[in-house]
KOLLOMI-331294 format. One line per field, with one value per residue: chain; x, y, z of N, C-alpha, C in turn; residue in one letter. Coordinates in Angstrom, 1 decimal. Layout:
<atoms>
c	(A,...)
nX	(X,...)
nY	(Y,...)
nZ	(Z,...)
caX	(X,...)
caY	(Y,...)
caZ	(Z,...)
cX	(X,...)
cY	(Y,...)
cZ	(Z,...)
r	(A,...)
</atoms>
This chain:
<atoms>
c	(A,A,A,A,A,A,A,A,A,A,A,A,A,A,A,A,A,A,A,A,A,A,A,A,A,A,A,A,A,A,A,A,A,A,A,A,A,A,A,A,A,A,A,A,A,A,A,A,A,A,A,A,A,A,A,A,A,A,A,A,A,A,A,A,A,A,A,A,A,A,A,A,A,A,A,A,A,A,A,A,A,A,A,A,A,A,A,A,A,A,A,A,A,A,A,A,A,A,A,A,A,A,A,A,A,A,A,A,A,A,A,A,A,A,A,A,A,A,A,A,A,A,A,A,A,A,A,A,A,A,A,A,A,A,A,A,A,A,A,A,A,A,A,A,A,A,A,A,A,A,A,A,A,A,A,A,A,A,A,A,A,A,A,A,A,A,A,A,A,A,A,A,A,A,A,A,A,A,A,A,A,A,A,A,A,A,A,A,A,A,A,A,A,A,A,A,A,A,A,A,A,A,A,A,A,A,A,A,A,A,A,A,A,A,A,A,A,A,A,A,A,A,A,A,A,A,A,A,A,A,A,A,A,A,A,A,A,A,A,A,A,A)
nX	(6.5,5.3,5.6,3.3,4.4,2.8,3.7,2.1,2.0,3.4,0.6,-0.8,-0.3,-1.7,-4.3,-6.1,-8.6,-9.5,-9.3,-6.6,-7.4,-9.1,-7.6,-6.2,-7.3,-8.4,-5.5,-5.8,-7.6,-7.0,-5.1,-5.2,-7.4,-5.2,-3.3,-5.4,-6.5,-2.5,-2.3,-4.5,-3.3,-0.2,-2.4,-2.7,-1.0,0.0,-2.1,-1.3,1.1,1.0,0.2,-3.4,-3.2,-4.0,-7.0,-5.9,-3.5,-4.4,-5.4,-2.9,-2.3,-2.7,-3.9,-2.7,-4.8,-4.1,-4.0,-5.1,-3.2,-0.8,0.6,0.5,0.3,0.6,1.0,0.9,2.4,0.5,0.4,-0.3,0.5,3.0,4.2,4.7,6.8,6.5,6.2,8.3,10.1,9.9,9.3,11.8,13.5,15.0,16.0,13.4,11.2,11.0,7.8,4.6,3.6,6.5,7.7,6.3,6.1,8.9,8.9,7.3,6.4,8.3,10.5,14.1,15.2,16.4,14.2,14.6,13.0,9.1,7.3,4.6,4.1,4.1,1.0,-0.1,-3.5,-4.9,-5.7,-8.2,-6.2,-3.7,-2.5,-1.1,-4.2,-6.4,-8.0,-6.9,-4.5,-4.4,-5.8,-3.2,-1.1,-3.4,-2.7,0.5,1.1,1.0,0.3,-0.4,-2.4,-2.5,-4.4,-5.6,-4.9,-4.1,-5.8,-4.7,-7.8,-10.0,-8.1,-9.1,-11.9,-12.5,-11.8,-11.7,-11.0,-8.1,-4.9,-2.0,1.4,5.0,8.0,10.7,14.9,15.6,14.4,14.4,12.1,11.4,12.1,9.2,5.8,3.5,0.5,-1.0,-3.5,-6.7,-6.2,-3.9,-2.5,0.2,1.7,3.2,2.6,3.9,7.0,9.9,12.6,16.4,16.9,16.2,14.2,14.6,13.3,13.0,13.5,10.2,8.3,7.7,7.1,7.4,7.5,6.2,4.5,5.7,5.0,2.3,1.9,2.6,1.1,-1.2,-2.0,-1.6,-3.9,-5.7,-6.3,-6.1,-8.9,-9.5,-9.6,-11.1,-13.4,-14.3,-13.2,-15.8,-17.8,-17.7,-17.6,-20.4,-21.8,-21.3,-22.6,-25.2)
nY	(3.1,2.2,2.3,2.0,2.0,3.0,2.4,4.4,4.6,2.0,1.0,2.2,1.3,-1.1,-0.2,0.9,1.2,2.4,5.8,7.8,9.4,7.5,4.6,6.0,6.2,3.7,2.3,3.9,2.9,0.4,0.5,1.7,-0.3,-2.2,-1.6,-1.1,-3.6,-4.6,-3.5,-4.2,-7.3,-6.3,-5.6,-8.3,-9.1,-7.8,-8.6,-11.3,-11.5,-9.6,-10.6,-10.0,-7.5,-4.2,-2.3,0.6,-0.3,-2.5,-0.4,1.3,1.5,2.7,4.2,5.6,7.1,7.2,9.5,10.1,11.5,10.9,7.9,6.6,5.6,4.6,2.7,2.9,4.2,5.5,8.9,9.6,7.2,6.5,9.0,7.0,5.2,2.6,0.6,0.5,-0.1,-3.2,-4.1,-3.3,-4.8,-3.7,-1.5,-0.2,2.4,3.9,3.8,6.4,5.9,5.5,7.3,9.3,8.0,8.0,10.9,12.2,9.8,9.5,8.4,6.1,5.2,3.9,5.0,2.2,0.6,-0.1,-3.1,-4.7,-7.2,-10.3,-10.9,-8.6,-7.0,-8.2,-6.1,-7.1,-7.5,-8.0,-6.1,-3.8,-3.3,-0.7,0.6,-1.3,-0.1,3.0,2.9,2.0,4.2,6.5,5.6,5.4,8.4,9.5,10.0,11.8,14.3,16.4,16.2,14.0,11.8,9.5,10.2,10.6,11.2,9.6,6.8,6.2,6.5,3.8,1.6,-1.0,-1.7,-2.7,-1.7,0.4,-0.2,1.9,-0.1,0.9,1.8,-0.1,-2.3,-5.5,-6.4,-6.6,-4.3,-2.1,-1.7,-2.5,-4.9,-4.5,-6.8,-6.0,-7.9,-7.9,-9.8,-9.4,-8.9,-8.6,-6.0,-4.4,-4.8,-2.7,-1.7,-1.6,-3.0,-2.4,-3.5,-4.7,-5.5,-8.5,-8.6,-9.0,-8.3,-7.6,-5.4,-5.6,-7.8,-10.0,-8.1,-6.9,-9.1,-9.1,-6.8,-7.4,-9.9,-9.2,-6.3,-7.0,-8.5,-6.5,-4.5,-5.8,-5.9,-4.0,-2.7,-4.3,-3.7,-1.2,-1.5,-2.8,-1.3,1.0,-0.5,-1.3,1.9,2.7,0.6,1.2)
nZ	(-11.3,-15.0,-18.1,-20.6,-24.7,-27.7,-31.2,-33.4,-35.9,-37.7,-38.0,-39.4,-42.3,-44.2,-43.4,-45.3,-45.2,-43.4,-41.1,-40.7,-38.3,-36.8,-36.6,-34.8,-32.1,-31.9,-31.3,-29.2,-28.0,-27.1,-25.8,-23.5,-23.0,-22.6,-20.1,-18.3,-17.3,-16.8,-14.5,-13.1,-12.8,-11.1,-8.9,-8.5,-7.3,-5.5,-3.7,-3.5,-2.3,-0.2,3.2,4.3,2.8,3.6,2.7,2.3,1.4,-0.8,-2.7,-3.6,-6.7,-9.0,-13.1,-15.4,-18.0,-21.8,-24.6,-27.9,-29.3,-27.7,-27.4,-25.1,-22.0,-18.0,-16.0,-12.2,-8.9,-6.4,-5.3,-3.0,-0.8,-2.0,-1.2,1.6,1.1,2.0,-0.1,-2.2,-0.4,-0.7,-2.5,-3.4,-1.7,1.8,4.2,6.7,6.8,9.7,11.3,11.7,14.5,15.7,15.1,16.0,19.1,20.1,20.2,21.7,24.4,27.6,27.9,28.6,26.5,23.1,20.5,17.9,16.7,16.8,17.0,16.7,19.8,20.5,22.4,22.0,20.6,17.7,14.5,11.9,9.6,10.5,12.1,14.7,16.7,16.6,19.3,21.4,20.2,21.2,23.7,25.1,24.3,25.4,28.0,29.1,27.8,25.2,23.6,20.6,21.2,23.3,25.5,25.0,26.8,29.1,32.6,36.4,37.3,35.7,35.8,38.3,37.7,36.4,37.3,36.1,33.7,32.0,32.5,30.7,30.4,30.7,31.2,33.4,33.0,34.9,35.1,34.6,32.9,29.5,27.0,26.1,25.8,27.6,29.2,32.0,33.5,35.5,37.1,37.6,36.0,33.2,30.0,27.9,25.2,23.3,21.0,21.8,20.2,19.2,16.2,13.2,11.1,8.4,4.8,2.8,-1.1,-2.8,-3.6,-6.2,-8.5,-10.7,-11.9,-14.2,-15.7,-18.3,-19.6,-19.4,-21.3,-23.0,-24.0,-24.7,-25.5,-28.0,-28.5,-28.4,-30.1,-31.9,-31.9,-31.7,-33.6,-35.9,-34.9,-36.0,-38.0,-39.1,-38.2,-39.8,-42.5,-42.0,-41.3,-44.6,-46.0,-45.4)
caX	(6.0,5.1,5.2,3.0,4.2,2.3,4.0,0.9,3.0,3.4,-0.8,-1.8,0.0,-2.6,-5.5,-7.1,-10.4,-10.0,-8.2,-5.7,-7.5,-9.6,-6.4,-5.3,-8.9,-7.8,-4.8,-5.6,-8.1,-6.0,-4.2,-5.7,-7.9,-3.6,-2.5,-6.5,-4.9,-1.4,-2.9,-5.6,-1.8,0.0,-2.9,-3.5,0.3,0.0,-3.3,-0.7,2.6,1.1,-0.7,-4.1,-3.2,-4.9,-7.2,-5.0,-2.5,-4.8,-5.7,-1.8,-1.9,-3.6,-3.8,-3.1,-4.7,-3.4,-3.9,-4.8,-2.1,0.6,0.0,1.9,-0.6,0.9,0.4,1.5,2.2,-1.0,1.0,-0.3,0.6,4.6,5.2,4.6,7.9,7.1,5.8,9.2,11.1,8.8,9.7,14.0,14.0,16.4,15.2,12.0,11.5,10.9,6.5,4.0,4.1,7.6,8.1,4.9,6.9,10.4,9.1,6.5,6.7,8.7,11.3,15.2,15.8,16.4,13.4,15.3,11.7,8.5,6.4,3.6,4.9,3.0,0.3,-1.0,-5.0,-4.2,-7.1,-8.2,-5.3,-2.8,-1.7,-2.1,-5.6,-6.3,-8.5,-5.6,-2.4,-4.9,-5.0,-1.6,-0.6,-3.5,-2.5,1.7,1.2,2.4,-0.7,-0.4,-3.2,-2.5,-5.8,-6.5,-3.7,-5.0,-5.5,-5.6,-9.5,-9.7,-7.5,-10.1,-13.1,-12.1,-10.5,-11.6,-9.7,-6.7,-3.7,0.2,3.3,6.8,8.9,11.9,16.0,16.8,13.6,14.4,11.5,11.7,11.2,8.0,4.8,3.2,-0.7,-1.6,-5.0,-7.9,-6.2,-2.6,-1.7,0.8,2.6,4.0,2.0,4.7,7.9,10.9,14.2,16.9,17.0,15.6,13.3,14.7,13.1,13.8,12.8,9.4,6.8,8.1,5.8,7.3,7.1,5.2,3.6,5.9,4.4,0.6,2.0,3.2,0.4,-2.4,-2.0,-2.0,-5.4,-6.7,-5.2,-6.9,-10.2,-10.8,-9.5,-11.8,-14.6,-14.3,-13.5,-16.9,-19.1,-17.4,-18.8,-22.4,-22.3,-21.4,-23.6,-26.8)
caY	(3.0,1.1,3.2,1.4,3.3,2.3,4.2,4.1,4.9,0.8,0.4,3.0,0.5,-1.6,-0.3,2.1,1.1,4.0,7.0,8.2,9.3,6.6,4.2,6.4,6.4,2.7,2.7,4.8,2.4,-0.7,0.9,1.8,-1.7,-3.3,-1.4,-2.2,-5.9,-4.5,-2.6,-5.9,-7.6,-5.9,-5.6,-9.1,-9.4,-7.7,-9.8,-12.5,-11.4,-9.2,-10.7,-9.6,-6.4,-3.1,-1.6,1.8,-0.5,-2.8,1.0,1.7,1.4,3.9,4.4,7.1,6.6,7.0,10.3,9.6,12.9,11.0,7.1,6.2,5.0,4.3,2.3,4.0,4.1,6.6,9.5,9.4,5.6,6.6,8.9,6.8,4.9,0.8,-0.8,0.5,-1.9,-4.1,-3.9,-3.0,-4.7,-2.9,-1.3,-0.1,3.8,4.6,4.6,7.3,6.1,4.9,8.7,9.2,7.4,8.6,12.9,12.0,8.6,9.4,6.7,5.8,3.8,4.3,2.9,2.2,0.0,-0.9,-4.1,-5.5,-8.0,-12.1,-11.1,-7.7,-7.0,-6.9,-6.2,-8.1,-6.8,-8.2,-4.7,-3.7,-2.9,0.7,0.4,-1.3,1.4,4.1,2.9,1.9,5.5,7.4,5.5,6.0,9.9,9.3,10.5,13.6,15.2,16.3,16.0,12.4,11.0,9.1,10.7,10.4,11.0,9.0,5.6,5.6,5.7,2.3,0.9,-2.9,-1.6,-2.8,-0.4,0.6,0.5,1.0,0.0,1.8,1.3,-1.3,-3.4,-6.9,-7.0,-6.6,-3.2,-2.2,-1.2,-3.5,-4.3,-5.3,-6.8,-5.7,-9.1,-8.9,-10.3,-8.5,-9.4,-7.2,-5.8,-3.6,-4.4,-1.3,-2.7,-1.2,-3.3,-1.5,-4.1,-5.5,-6.6,-8.8,-7.9,-10.2,-8.0,-8.3,-4.9,-5.5,-9.1,-9.9,-6.7,-6.7,-10.4,-8.9,-6.2,-7.8,-10.7,-8.6,-5.3,-7.4,-8.5,-5.7,-4.0,-6.4,-6.1,-2.0,-2.8,-5.2,-3.2,0.3,-1.4,-3.2,-0.4,1.4,-1.3,-0.9,3.0,2.1,-0.3,1.8)
caZ	(-12.5,-15.7,-19.3,-22.1,-25.2,-28.8,-32.5,-34.3,-37.4,-38.6,-37.9,-40.9,-43.3,-44.9,-43.2,-45.7,-44.6,-41.4,-41.1,-39.7,-36.6,-36.6,-36.1,-33.1,-31.2,-31.7,-30.8,-28.2,-26.6,-27.2,-24.9,-21.7,-21.6,-21.7,-19.0,-17.2,-17.7,-16.6,-13.3,-12.0,-12.6,-10.2,-7.9,-8.1,-6.3,-3.7,-2.6,-3.0,-1.1,1.0,4.5,4.3,2.8,4.1,1.4,1.6,0.5,-2.0,-3.9,-4.4,-7.2,-10.5,-14.4,-16.1,-20.1,-23.0,-25.5,-29.8,-29.6,-27.2,-27.3,-23.5,-20.7,-16.9,-14.2,-11.3,-7.5,-6.1,-4.8,-0.6,-1.0,-2.8,-0.2,2.7,1.2,2.2,-0.7,-2.7,0.5,-0.4,-4.0,-3.5,-0.2,1.9,5.4,7.1,6.8,10.6,10.7,12.2,15.5,16.1,15.1,17.9,20.5,20.1,20.4,23.0,25.3,28.8,27.1,28.5,26.4,22.1,20.1,16.6,15.3,17.5,16.5,18.2,20.7,20.3,23.3,21.0,19.8,16.4,13.5,11.0,8.8,11.4,12.7,15.8,16.9,16.9,20.3,22.1,20.8,21.6,25.2,25.7,24.4,26.4,29.8,28.9,28.6,24.1,22.5,19.9,21.4,25.5,26.5,25.2,27.9,30.5,33.6,37.5,37.6,34.3,36.0,39.5,37.3,35.8,38.4,36.3,32.6,31.9,32.3,30.5,31.5,29.8,32.4,33.6,32.4,35.4,35.2,34.7,31.8,28.1,27.0,25.1,26.2,29.0,29.8,33.1,33.4,36.3,38.5,37.9,35.1,33.0,29.1,26.4,23.5,22.4,22.0,21.3,19.1,18.1,14.8,12.1,10.3,6.9,4.4,1.3,-2.7,-2.4,-3.8,-7.9,-9.0,-12.3,-12.0,-16.1,-16.7,-19.3,-19.9,-19.3,-22.3,-24.8,-24.6,-24.1,-26.8,-29.8,-28.9,-27.6,-30.7,-33.3,-31.3,-31.7,-35.9,-36.4,-34.3,-35.9,-39.9,-39.0,-38.1,-40.9,-42.8,-41.6,-42.3,-46.1,-46.6,-45.0)
cX	(6.0,4.3,4.9,2.7,3.4,3.5,2.7,1.1,2.9,1.7,-1.5,-0.8,-1.2,-4.4,-6.0,-7.8,-10.5,-9.2,-7.7,-5.7,-8.2,-8.4,-5.7,-6.1,-7.9,-7.1,-4.9,-6.2,-8.0,-4.9,-4.4,-6.5,-6.8,-3.4,-4.0,-5.7,-3.4,-1.4,-3.9,-4.2,-1.1,-1.3,-3.1,-2.1,0.4,-1.5,-2.2,0.7,2.3,-0.3,-1.7,-3.8,-4.6,-5.7,-6.5,-4.1,-3.0,-5.0,-4.5,-1.2,-2.8,-3.9,-3.9,-3.2,-4.7,-4.4,-4.2,-3.4,-0.5,-0.1,1.1,0.4,0.8,0.5,1.4,1.1,0.7,0.3,0.6,0.3,2.4,4.9,5.3,6.2,8.1,6.5,7.6,10.7,10.7,9.5,10.9,13.8,14.8,15.6,14.1,12.2,10.8,8.5,6.6,4.4,5.8,8.7,7.8,6.2,8.0,9.9,8.2,6.2,8.1,9.8,12.7,15.9,16.0,15.2,13.3,13.7,10.8,7.2,5.7,4.4,3.5,1.4,-0.8,-2.2,-4.9,-5.8,-7.6,-7.6,-3.8,-1.7,-2.7,-3.1,-5.9,-6.9,-7.6,-4.3,-3.5,-4.8,-4.0,-1.5,-1.3,-2.7,-0.4,1.7,1.7,1.0,-0.5,-0.8,-3.0,-3.9,-6.3,-5.9,-4.7,-4.7,-5.7,-6.8,-10.0,-9.7,-8.1,-10.8,-13.0,-11.0,-10.0,-11.0,-7.9,-6.3,-2.6,0.3,4.2,7.5,10.2,13.0,16.0,15.0,14.5,13.1,11.9,10.5,10.5,6.8,3.7,1.2,-0.6,-3.4,-5.3,-6.9,-5.3,-1.5,-0.6,1.0,2.2,2.6,2.4,5.8,9.3,12.3,15.0,17.5,15.8,15.0,14.0,14.2,13.5,13.4,11.6,8.1,5.9,6.7,5.9,6.9,6.3,4.1,4.4,5.3,3.1,0.9,1.8,2.2,-1.5,-2.9,-2.6,-3.9,-6.5,-7.0,-6.0,-8.2,-10.6,-10.2,-10.3,-13.2,-15.0,-14.1,-14.3,-17.6,-19.2,-17.7,-20.1,-22.7,-22.2,-21.9,-25.2,-26.7)
cY	(2.4,1.7,1.9,2.0,2.2,2.9,3.9,4.5,3.3,0.7,0.9,2.2,-0.7,-1.6,1.0,2.3,2.2,4.8,6.8,8.1,8.3,5.9,4.7,6.0,4.8,1.9,2.9,3.2,0.5,-0.3,0.9,0.9,-3.0,-2.4,-1.8,-3.6,-5.7,-4.1,-4.0,-7.1,-8.0,-6.2,-6.4,-9.2,-8.9,-7.9,-11.4,-12.3,-11.0,-10.4,-10.2,-8.1,-5.6,-2.7,0.0,0.4,-1.8,-2.2,1.2,2.7,2.5,3.4,4.6,6.8,7.0,8.3,9.8,10.7,11.7,9.2,5.9,6.0,4.5,3.6,2.8,3.9,5.5,7.6,9.6,7.9,5.7,7.7,8.5,5.4,3.0,-0.1,-0.2,-0.1,-2.4,-5.1,-3.9,-4.3,-4.0,-2.6,-0.3,1.5,3.7,4.5,5.2,7.4,5.5,6.6,9.7,9.1,8.4,10.9,12.3,10.8,9.5,8.6,7.4,6.1,4.6,3.2,3.2,1.2,-0.3,-1.6,-4.4,-6.7,-9.2,-11.7,-9.4,-7.9,-6.6,-7.1,-7.6,-8.8,-7.7,-7.3,-4.2,-2.6,-1.2,0.6,0.0,-0.4,2.4,4.2,2.9,4.0,6.9,7.1,6.0,7.6,10.0,9.6,11.8,14.8,15.1,16.0,14.5,11.4,10.5,9.5,10.1,9.5,9.7,7.0,5.3,5.5,4.5,1.9,-1.2,-2.5,-1.9,-1.7,-0.7,0.8,0.5,0.9,0.3,0.8,0.3,-2.5,-4.2,-7.3,-6.3,-4.9,-2.8,-1.9,-2.6,-3.6,-4.9,-5.0,-6.0,-7.3,-9.2,-9.0,-9.9,-9.3,-8.0,-7.0,-4.7,-3.9,-3.4,-3.2,-1.8,-1.7,-2.8,-2.9,-3.7,-6.4,-7.1,-8.6,-9.1,-9.8,-8.3,-7.5,-5.3,-7.3,-9.3,-9.3,-6.9,-8.3,-10.3,-8.4,-6.2,-9.1,-10.3,-8.0,-6.2,-7.5,-8.0,-4.6,-4.3,-6.0,-4.8,-1.9,-2.7,-4.1,-1.8,0.0,-1.8,-2.2,0.9,0.5,-1.5,-0.2,3.0,1.5,0.2,3.4)
cZ	(-13.9,-16.6,-20.2,-23.0,-26.4,-29.9,-33.3,-35.8,-38.7,-38.5,-38.8,-42.0,-43.3,-43.9,-44.3,-45.4,-43.7,-41.7,-39.8,-38.4,-36.0,-35.7,-34.7,-32.2,-30.7,-31.0,-28.9,-27.3,-26.3,-25.8,-23.1,-21.7,-22.0,-20.5,-18.4,-16.7,-16.9,-15.1,-12.6,-12.5,-11.4,-8.9,-7.8,-7.3,-5.6,-3.3,-2.8,-2.6,-0.6,2.5,4.3,4.1,3.4,2.6,1.0,0.8,-1.1,-3.5,-4.2,-5.8,-8.7,-11.6,-14.7,-17.6,-20.9,-24.0,-26.8,-30.0,-28.7,-26.8,-26.1,-22.3,-20.0,-16.2,-13.3,-10.1,-6.9,-5.4,-3.1,-0.4,-1.4,-1.1,1.3,2.3,1.2,0.7,-1.9,-1.8,0.3,-1.0,-4.1,-2.6,0.0,3.3,5.6,7.0,8.1,10.2,11.6,14.0,15.9,16.2,17.1,19.3,21.0,21.0,22.0,24.5,26.5,28.9,27.4,27.6,24.3,21.4,18.4,15.8,17.1,16.5,17.7,18.9,20.3,21.5,23.1,20.8,18.8,15.2,12.9,9.9,8.7,11.5,13.9,15.9,17.2,17.9,20.6,22.0,21.2,23.4,25.8,25.3,24.8,27.9,29.4,28.5,27.0,23.6,22.2,20.7,23.3,26.1,26.1,26.0,28.5,31.8,35.0,38.1,36.7,35.4,37.3,39.7,36.5,36.1,37.3,34.7,32.7,31.4,31.3,31.4,30.5,31.3,31.9,33.1,33.3,35.9,34.8,33.0,30.2,27.9,25.6,25.7,26.9,29.1,31.5,33.6,34.9,36.7,38.3,36.8,34.0,31.7,27.7,25.6,22.3,22.6,21.6,21.3,18.4,16.7,14.6,11.4,8.8,5.8,3.3,0.3,-2.1,-3.4,-5.3,-8.6,-10.9,-13.2,-12.8,-16.4,-18.0,-20.5,-20.7,-21.1,-23.6,-25.3,-25.3,-25.2,-27.8,-29.9,-28.6,-29.2,-31.9,-33.3,-31.9,-33.2,-35.9,-36.5,-35.0,-37.6,-39.8,-38.9,-39.1,-42.3,-43.4,-42.2,-44.1,-46.5,-46.0,-45.8)
r	(M,I,T,L,K,L,D,D,R,D,L,Q,I,G,L,S,G,L,S,G,Q,K,V,K,W,A,A,K,D,A,L,D,L,T,A,A,D,V,L,A,H,V,R,G,R,V,D,A,V,F,D,R,P,T,S,F,T,R,N,A,F,G,M,R,K,A,H,T,E,R,L,E,A,T,V,F,E,R,P,R,Q,A,N,R,D,Y,L,K,V,Q,E,A,G,G,L,R,P,R,T,G,L,E,E,L,L,N,S,R,L,A,Y,D,G,L,I,T,A,A,V,P,A,P,F,A,T,L,D,A,Y,G,N,W,S,K,G,E,R,N,Q,A,L,S,A,V,Q,A,Q,R,D,A,T,A,N,T,T,R,A,S,R,R,R,N,R,K,R,A,G,F,F,V,P,G,K,D,S,R,L,P,A,G,I,W,K,R,D,P,D,G,V,I,Y,Q,V,L,R,F,T,R,V,V,P,Q,Y,Q,K,R,L,G,F,Y,E,G,A,D,E,V,F,E,M,R,L,P,I,H,L,R,Q,Q,I,E,A,R,I,A,R,A,A,A,R,G,Q,G)
</atoms>
C-alpha cells in the first residue's frame, strides 16, 4: 500500500483570498488526482511486467480518496487479490505459494508421489493469458477423477459414449513417463499437459510496485495543487465581480 499525505497548514500562507475550508478542498482534490496518477502508474507496471496479465491481475489495485479532515489518499492492493499472495511474491521475490489446482490435486488425485507444484507442460492448451485452458483442465481433472465435485468426474459409461474424445491419465509409480497428467488422442498418441514437480517455483523480484511511485507523487502533486487553488481563486474572483 502507498500512502500519499499532505499537510495543509503550509498551504494557508499567502492564500488570504480563500477560506481555510476551500484550501482543504483544494488539497483533497489535488491528492485524489495525484493518487489516480499513481494508480495509473502501478497498473502500467503490471502491464509492462506480466505477460498477458488477466483482468483479475490488472484490476488488483485500487485507491481510497482523501478527506478534507484527513488529507491522506492511498493506493492499495484489493483484498481479494491480496489474499492470493501471488502479487506479493512477484513484488518481493521468493517461493510461489501453492495454487488452488495444486491443493486440489493433492487432496483428490489418487497419486503415490508428492506434488509440490504443477505447471503446464509444453503441449498443454493455453488460454489467451498463457494459463492452462479451463476447458482442457476440466476435462483432465474429470478423467483422472480429481474434480472437487465428484459427480463431475468421468464415468465408464461416459467414456464409452465418447470414444472419439481424447483421454487423460496419470502414469503409475513404475512408469518411465515423467510425472504429471498425460493426454491420449483417439489415435493413441500421448503427450504431457501438466507436469508434477517437487521443486517450488521461485520468483525473482520483478514487479517493482513501489518503483517510480514516489516520483509520480512528487511530480504531479504540485501541479494538481496549483491548478486546484487557481481554479478556486478564479471562481471566488468571478463571484466577487458578479
